[in-house]
C-alpha positions in Angstrom: 41.2 -94.5 -20.0 39.3 -91.7 -21.7 36.1 -92.6 -19.7 38.1 -92.5 -16.5 39.4 -89.0 -17.4 36.0 -87.8 -18.3 34.5 -89.1 -15.1 37.3 -87.7 -13.0 36.9 -84.3 -14.7 33.1 -84.4 -14.0 33.7 -85.3 -10.4 36.2 -82.5 -9.9 33.9 -80.0 -11.7 31.0 -81.1 -9.5 33.0 -81.0 -6.3 34.4 -77.6 -6.9 31.1 -76.2 -8.1 29.6 -77.1 -4.7 32.3 -75.3 -2.8 32.6 -71.5 -2.4 34.6 -71.4 -5.6 32.8 -69.9 -8.6 32.6 -73.0 -10.8 29.8 -74.8 -12.8 29.4 -78.5 -13.3 26.2 -78.4 -15.4 27.9 -77.7 -18.7 30.4 -80.6 -18.1 27.5 -83.0 -17.3 25.4 -81.9 -20.3 28.4 -82.2 -22.6 29.2 -85.7 -21.5 25.5 -86.7 -21.7 25.3 -85.4 -25.3 28.3 -87.4 -26.5 26.3 -90.6 -25.7 29.6 -92.3 -24.9 29.1 -92.7 -21.2 26.6 -94.5 -18.9 23.9 -92.0 -17.8 23.8 -93.7 -14.4 27.6 -93.4 -14.0 27.5 -89.7 -15.0 24.6 -89.0 -12.5 26.4 -90.9 -9.7 29.8 -89.2 -10.3 28.3 -85.7 -10.6 26.0 -86.3 -7.5 28.8 -87.7 -5.4 31.2 -84.9 -6.2 28.6 -82.2 -5.6 27.4 -83.7 -2.3 31.0 -84.1 -1.1 31.7 -80.5 -2.0 28.7 -79.4 0.0 29.9 -81.5 3.0 33.2 -79.6 2.7 31.3 -76.3 3.0 29.4 -77.7 6.0 32.6 -78.7 7.6 34.1 -75.2 6.9 31.1 -73.7 8.6 31.5 -76.0 11.6 35.2 -75.0 12.0 35.1 -71.3 11.3 32.7 -70.4 14.0 35.4 -70.9 16.7 37.0 -67.7 15.3 33.9 -65.6 15.7 35.6 -63.4 18.3 38.5 -62.5 16.0 38.5 -59.1 14.4 38.7 -60.5 10.9 35.6 -62.8 11.3 33.2 -61.7 8.5 30.0 -61.6 10.7 29.3 -59.6 13.9 28.1 -61.4 17.0 24.7 -59.7 16.6 24.4 -60.8 13.0 25.4 -64.3 13.9 22.7 -64.4 16.6 20.2 -63.2 14.0 21.3 -65.8 11.6 20.9 -68.5 14.2 17.4 -67.4 14.9 16.5 -67.3 11.2 18.1 -70.7 10.7 16.2 -72.2 13.6 13.0 -71.1 11.9 13.8 -71.8 8.2 17.3 -73.1 8.0 16.9 -76.8 7.6 14.4 -76.5 4.8 16.3 -73.7 3.2 18.9 -76.4 2.3 16.4 -77.5 -0.4 17.9 -74.5 -2.3 21.5 -75.6 -1.8 21.6 -76.5 -5.5 20.8 -72.9 -6.6 23.6 -70.6 -7.9 24.8 -67.8 -5.7 22.8 -68.7 -2.6 23.3 -72.5 -2.4 27.0 -72.5 -1.3 26.5 -69.9 1.5 23.5 -72.0 2.7 25.7 -75.0 3.1 28.3 -73.1 5.0 25.6 -71.6 7.2 24.3 -75.1 8.0 27.7 -76.0 9.4 27.9 -72.8 11.4 24.4 -73.5 12.8 25.4 -77.1 13.7 23.0 -78.9 11.4 23.6 -82.6 12.0 25.5 -84.1 9.2 23.0 -86.9 8.4 20.2 -84.4 8.1 22.3 -82.0 6.1 23.3 -84.8 3.6 19.7 -86.0 3.3 18.2 -82.5 2.5 21.1 -80.8 0.6 22.2 -84.0 -1.0 18.7 -84.8 -2.1 18.3 -81.4 -3.6 21.6 -81.6 -5.5 20.8 -85.1 -6.9 17.3 -83.9 -7.9 18.8 -81.0 -9.8 21.1 -83.3 -11.7 18.2 -85.7 -12.5 16.1 -82.8 -13.8 19.1 -81.5 -15.9 19.7 -85.0 -17.3 16.0 -85.5 -18.0 15.8 -82.2 -19.8 19.0 -82.9 -21.8 17.9 -86.4 -22.9 14.3 -85.5 -23.5 12.9 -87.5 -20.7 10.7 -84.5 -19.6 9.0 -83.9 -22.9 
């Protein structure tokens, strides 16, 4: 029962950390890794799934919010949206490799939705970056990188 609670907590922390909410999942993952009470593979899988699904929620939000671009409350002008589209066409897909990074990662995943990045491509790039981040964090925590 305790393991299920810990994994649920890790999933929620990882999911929320990938959304536009200011959360962090790294401390939860490291804490659970350091206890030695849980399967490393299970922790990596749960944290990765939660984080990727949170990013997909951001992508979906981006896909849906653009329909309101002509409303006065929309946070970006038509001109800025056009500039962002041009930038994203040039660099956007590969900028998703930074989707794991604090501060810039979450807006990148929303922008990918606004820019209509295909979901399979989005998951492959952003998901791969997020899983790689957790692998590096796990390796550093458990001394695999030394």
